[in-house]
N, C-alpha and C positions, 0 to 999 in steps of 0.2 A: 122573510123572503116570500114572494108570491108564487104559488103553484099555478102554472099556465093552464093546467087541465081543469081547474075549478072555475075558470072564467067562461061566461056565456058569449059565444061568438059563432058566426056562420062557419060551417065545415071548411069552406074554401080558405078562410083566413087561417084556421088551425093548421091545415095542411101546408099552407105557404110558410107559416112561421116555423113549422117543424122542419121543412126543407131548408129554410134559411139557417136554422140552428145547426142542422147537420152539416151544412157547408161551412159554417163558421167554426165548428169543432174540428173539421178536417184541416183547416188552414191555420188555426191557432196553435196546434201542437204538431209541428212537422216531424216526420219520421227520421230525418237526418240531422246531424249536428250543425251542418253548414247553414241551415235555415234558421238556427237559433239566433236571437238578438245578440250581436257581438259586443254591444256597448256595455252590457251588464254581466257578461260571462268572464270568468278567469280560469286559467288552466287547472287550478286546484279545486275550483268550486264544483259542488254537486248540484245538479238541476233537480229540484223536487217540486211536485205539484201540490197545491193546497188540498186540504181534506175535502173541499167542496168542488174540486176541479171536475170538469166534464170528461168522461171517459170517451176516447175515440172509438167509434164503431168499426167493426171489421168491414173491410170492403165487400161489396155485394154487386154482382154483375147487373142486377136489376133492383136497385134499392127501392123499397116501398116505404113511404112515410108511415110511421106509427101514429095512430090516432091520439094516443095519450103519451106524450113525451114529458118526462120529469127532468127538468134542467134548471140551473140557476137563472136568475133574471139576467138579461143581456147587459150587465154592467161590465164594460170592457176592461177596466183595470183588474177586476177579479178574475177575468177570463185569461189574462196574460200570464205567461209562465213566471213563477216566483223563484228567484235565485237566492240561496242561502249564503250569507257572508262567509268568506274564507276563514277557516279556523286560525287562531293565533298560534305562532310557533310555540311548541312545547319546550320550555327552557326551565332549568332549575334556578331557584333563587340563589344558589351557591355559585353560579357562574358569573364571573366579573363582566359587567356590561361593556367595558371598553377593551375588548380583546381583539384589537386589530381587525382582520378581515371578517370576524364573526359579527361585527356590529351590523344590525339591521338585516341579517341573513337568516333565512329559514334553514336550519341545519338538518340534513338528512342523516339521522342517527338510527341506530338499532333500537328494537323495542325495549331491551333491557336498559339502554341509556335513557330512554324516555321515562321509564319507570323510576330509575334511581337518580336522575338529574346529573349524571357523571358523563363528561365528554372530554376526550383528549384533544388538545390543540397542538398544532405544529408551530413551534416557536424557534426563532433564530436570533442570536446575538453575535456581535462582531468585535474583535480587537483589531483595529487598523494600525499597523506597525510601520514606523519609519526607521527602526533600528535593526532590521533584518527579519528573517523568517522565524515564526513562532510555531510551537507544537504543543499539544495538550493531551495528557493521558488521564482519562476519567478514573476516579477512585471511589467516591461515595456520594450519597445524596440524602436529602430529607424532603418530604412532601406532606401536604395536608392529609390527615387521616381519611381513608376512603377514596382518595384521588389517584389516578394513574400517573406513572412517571416512567419514561424511558429515555436514557441518554442515547441519541442516535449516532452522532458523529462529531468530530472536530477536525476540520480540514482547511487547507490554505485555499483562499479564493482571491486572486488578483492582489496579492500582497497583504490580505487580511486573514485572520483566523476566524472561521465561522463555527459557532456552536449550534448544533441542531438538537432540539429537544421535543419530545411528544409528551404532553402532561396536561393534567387538569388545572383549571383556574379557580381556586378557592382560597381566598386570603385568610390565613390564620397565624397565630403566634408560633406554632410548632416549628415550621421551617425557619422562621425569622430568628427564634432563639438558638436554633442549631447553627445557623450562619454566624451569629454573633459569638457563639462559643468557639467557633473555628478561627475567627479573624479579629475579634475585639472591635476596637474603633478604627482599625486600619482599613478604611472603606472609602469608596467614592460611589455616589448615587447619580445615575444619569436619568434625570427627570425633565427633559425638554427645557434646558436653559435655566429658568428662574427657580426650578425645583432642585437643580443639581447642587450637591454639597459633598464635602469630604469630612471624615472623622465623626460621623454619626452612625447610629444603628437603626435597622428597620424595625417597625412595630409588628407588621404582618407581611408574609410572603406567600405566594402560591407554592413555591418550591425553591430549593437551593442545592448546589452541588459543588464538589471540590475535586481537584486533581493536580497533576504535576505540569507546570508551565515551563517549557524549555526555550531558551534563547540560543538559537543555532549559531548566530554570528559571534557570540561571546563564549567560546569554548564549550558550547552545549550546556551552559549553566542552567540549573533547574531550581525552581522554588514552588511552593504550594500556592495555588490561586483558587479562589471560590467565586461563583456567580450565583445570583438569585433573582427571581422575577417576582414583582409585586404589582400593586395597582394603586394609582393615585389620580384623583380627579376623573377624567374621562379616558385615561390612557393607562396601559401597563407600563411599568418602568423597571429598570434593571439596576442591580447592585454588583459591585466588584470589590474584592478585598483579598488580603493574604496575611498570614501571621508574620511573615518576614518583610512586609511593606511598612512604611511609616509616612505620616503626614508631615511634609516639610514645606513651609511657606505656602500652604494651601494646596500642595500637590501630593498625591499619593504615589510614593516612589519605592522601588526595590533597589537597594544599593548592594553591589557585590564587587568590592575592590579586587578580589582574587581572580575575577574573570575579566578578560580583555578581548577586544576585537583585533582585526589585522593592523589597525593604527595604534595599537597599545593603549586604547582608550578603555578605562574601567567601565563596568556596567552600572548605569544609572537609568533605570527604566521607570518613567513616570506615566501613570494612567490618568487620562484627562477625560472629562465628559465632553460630549459633542452636542450638536443641535438635533440629533436623532436619538430617540429614547432607547434604542437597542444597540447602540454602538459606542465604543470608547476608543480614544487615540492613545497609542503607546509611543512615547517620545523620550528623547534625552533631556527634554525640558530646558532648564537654564544652565546646564553645565557646558564647559568648553574644554577643548584640548589645549593645554598650556605647555608649550615646549621651551626648554632652555637647552642650548647646544654646547657640547663639550668636545674640544679637540685635544688630541695628544699625539706625540710622535710614534711612529711605527718602529718596531724592533729592528727590521733589516737595515734601515738607514741610520738608526741611532748608533749602530755598531760600526759605522763606516770608518771611524777613526778611534784610536785608543785615547782615553782620557783618564788622568790620574784622579781618582775619586777624592781623596783628601785635599789635594791641591785646589781643585775646582770649588769644592764646598767652602774651604777656608777663605778663598779669594772672594767669594760672594758675601760671606758673613762680614769680613773685614770692610768691604766696600759699604755695606749697609750701616755699619757702626760709624765709619768715618763721616758719612752723610747725616749722622744723628737720626737715622731712621729706626734704629733699635737701641734699647738701653744697654747699659753695661751688664745688667743682670741677664737680659735675654741673650747677649753675646756669649756670656759665660756658659749658659745652658747649651747654646749651639756649638760652642767649642768642644764641650764634653761629647756631644753627639758625633762631631766630626772625628774625634779621636777614637770613637768606637767603630768607625767604619774600617773595613778591611783595607790594608795598604796595597791595593791592586788597581789595575785599570778596569774599565767597564767590561763586564762579561755578559753572558747570555742571561744573567739574572736581571737585567734591565727590563722593566715592565713593557709589554707590547702595547699597552694602552691603559686607560682608566675608565671604570664603569661605576655608576651610582647604584647602590643597593639599599633596600630596607626591608624589614620583616613584614610579611602580609601586605605588601604594596603600601606601606606607611598608613595602614588603616587602624592600627591600634590607637587607643585614646591618648597615650603618652607620646605618640610619634607625629602628631599633626595638630594644627589649630586652624579654624576657619570662622569667618564671621557668621553670626547668628542668622538662621534662615537660609543659608547657602548649603549646597550639596557638595560633599566630598566623596569621590569614588576612587581615591588612591593615586599613587605616583609610582612610576616604574621606568627603568631604562628602556630606550626604544631605538631601533634601527630603521623604523618606518618613515622617519621624517627627513626630508632632504631640503635644507634651507636654501633661500635665495643666495646667500653668501657663498655657500658651497657650490651651487649650480652655476652661478653667473660670474662671480668675482675671483675666486681663488684659481690661480693658474694650474694647469694640469701637472706641471712639474712639481708643484708643491703638494697637490692632492695625493700623489702616490706615496708621500712620506708621512701622511697624517691619517689618524683615525678620526672618524666623524660619528659620534653617538649623541643621543639626546636623552633628556628626562622629560616624560610627559605626565603632567598632573591633571587629572580629570576633576574639574571643580567649577563652582560658580565664582563670580567676581564681584565683590563688594568690600571695599577697604574699610577697616576699623582699626582703632588704636589698640584694642585688646589683642589682636593677632600680632601686631608689631611688638607689644610688650612681651608676649609669649616667646617670640624668637629672641629678643634681647636677653630674656632669662636663660634660654638654652645656651646662648653663646657665653654668657657670664663674663669673665675677665678676658676672654679671647678676642680675636679680631673679626671684623665684619666689613665688607666692602659692597658698594652698590654698582651694578652694571648699568651704566647710564645715569650716574650721579657723580657730582664733583667730589674732590678730595675733602672739601669742608663739611660734607654731609656724612656724619659718622654712623647714624642709625636711622632707620625709617620711621616716619611719623605714623603711618598706617600701612597695613598690608591686607591683601585679599585673602591670602592663606599662607601657611608656612608648614614645613615638614622637615624631618631630620632622618639621616641615614649615614652611610659610609661611602667614601670614594675608595674603591678597591682596585689594586693593580692587577692587570691581566697577565697571565703567563708566569707569575711568581707567587710565592707564599710570603706575605708581608709579616714582619714581626711587630708592626705598628698599625693601630686602627686609626684611620683617617676620618674621624667623625666630622660630619659637616651638616649644616642646615641651609635650606634654600627657602626663599620667600618671594612672592610676587606682589608688587605694589603698583601704584599708578601716579604719574606726575600730571597735575592739572595744567601746568604751563605748556607742556609738550603734548598733552592729550595722548599719552602712550603708556603702556605697561612697562615696568622695568623689574629686574630681579636683584635680589640680595643673596649673598653667600657668606657664611662665616661658621665659626666653631670655637669651642673652648681651647683647643690645642693649636690655634692658628694665630699668627701675628700679622697685624695690619702694618705693612712697611710703608704705607703712604703712597704719595704720588711720585712716579718715576718717569723720567724722559727716556725715550728709546736709546739715546746716546749713552745713558748710564747703564741701561739694562742689557742691551744686546751683546756687548763684549763678554758678559758673563754667561750668555746662553750659547753653549758649545754645540748644541744640536742645530744643524743647518736648516732642517725643516721648520722647526719652531721659530728660529730667528727670521727666516725669510717670510714665514706666514705673518708674524707680528708686524714686520716691516711693511708688507703688502696691505694689511688691513688697517693699521693705525697710522702709517706714514710718519709724519713729523710730530704726531700728537703724543700725549702722555698716557701712561697706563697706571692702573692700581694693582697691587699684588698682595696676596696672602702667602705667608710662608709657614709651613708646619714646624713646630718647635722641635720635633724629634727626627723626622725623616728628611727635612729640607725639601719636601715637595712643595711646589709653588702653584698657586692659582692666579692667573693673570687675566685681566679684562681691560678693555679700553675705557679711558676716562673721557666720557663724552656725554652729550645730553641724551635723555631717554628716547627721543625720537630716532636719533641715529643708532642708538643701541638696539632698539627694536628692529631697525632696518637690517642690522647684521645679526638678528635673532638672539640678542642677549648672550653672545658667545662668552664662554670662559675657556681658557687654555690651561690644561693641567699638565705639568711637566715635573717628573720626579727625578731628582739627582740620585744616582745609584746608591741605594742603601739596603738592597735586598740580597746582596751576595752573601755566601756563607762566611761566617766570621772565622778569623784565624784562631 
């Protein structure tokens, strides 16, 4: 660099140059920020002059040029202010790069966070429910060593359950192993569509936590649920699981047949991934409410006239035998049962109705069968269902004399021969009839599901167990579901016309009801070997049977009076 004072020049030139340099120094380094070049400054940048920068002289009312001014050569780029690049954000290598809003953001953290590389992120995950309100009670958690974790809240937000967490983002095996220990492979991973999967385990997670998940719409049923956050690709992803969940046909589901909603539907809650990495859907998945309706006479009208018990029962058995609908052996057994009846007229011991029951909502392994890959959430008696037949077709005068109850089976629908064979085995040598199948069809070829329980008389104590099995099938020709009913202690008396049957039905309510619904058609009937209780259904095609809700009429001849 050239020192201007060493050059030989006239004094006037030296003075002029000094004045020019002084003026240049005053304008190149303005005293206010507003005059700084905007194009090269950033809010965070510090403006620093180079080591050789000219110092701005103090203002003087009468500035006098100094004969010997030492200054850099008038190279303008070196005289311009130098701006240091903005410092890179201080971030730990342990922080996951794809942490939502933290991507590309300079985090304003405390000094100790800068030194340790630890930063708590505000994370939210959602369970979007279409099966009623959910609640969650936090119990325990696991987080990567040295990382913060706080479970903030779990609250309902517009039909969803929102989980709020404040925690560090460092992927390690510690929380992943803890999560797997809690839930095994009963998991679903929400990783933006193509990464989503069920039945696998996470390798690494930032953190995981578990608590009690409550289904308010299903008798406040509660189960353990766990969630965990990890990182894959450029995004954080979430895991959901529970020890009482299971993977069924690719869906992670919690089944609780003992819990039911207002429609008597068993709890089948399946957790499904969504297109958002921090949200899951909770749905009933592929289950349906499957109703079959049972009608029976009410007590008050059943007692409107006196009926001689033995005479009515014997008349019915003799008629069946004469028409060759029962064998001589079966007639002999029924004759014995008739002689055991009290020689009285019908009394208050007549059942007020009939209701289907089974232990634990037919959820025990020996009580039901269902096709592979389908969900079974139990079966139970229901008063919640009002059929079209009941609402629109049956006259009011008949309704007042009838009980109207249903059985609701919560299940998937896929017919297989395995289920049909299971029901045939349960029935054994007994009888079976199809609601919506002709008399020539003795057994179903395939069924969606089947289950067994008892038909219990209401209002009396029965000395006979009316074991019965029910199964749902599907007829391709009619494209309709139909039901089958049968049991080991029941006799299939075949196809009967109303002209043959109705004279033996002494209850006016039942007789009128059958006449209204079936008209001139035929019926199929099961008769219990011991109690002479009958199950009657219309012999029609499946479509018509479905139209009348696969009804079955249960009428018990009086067998429950105290014995002499």
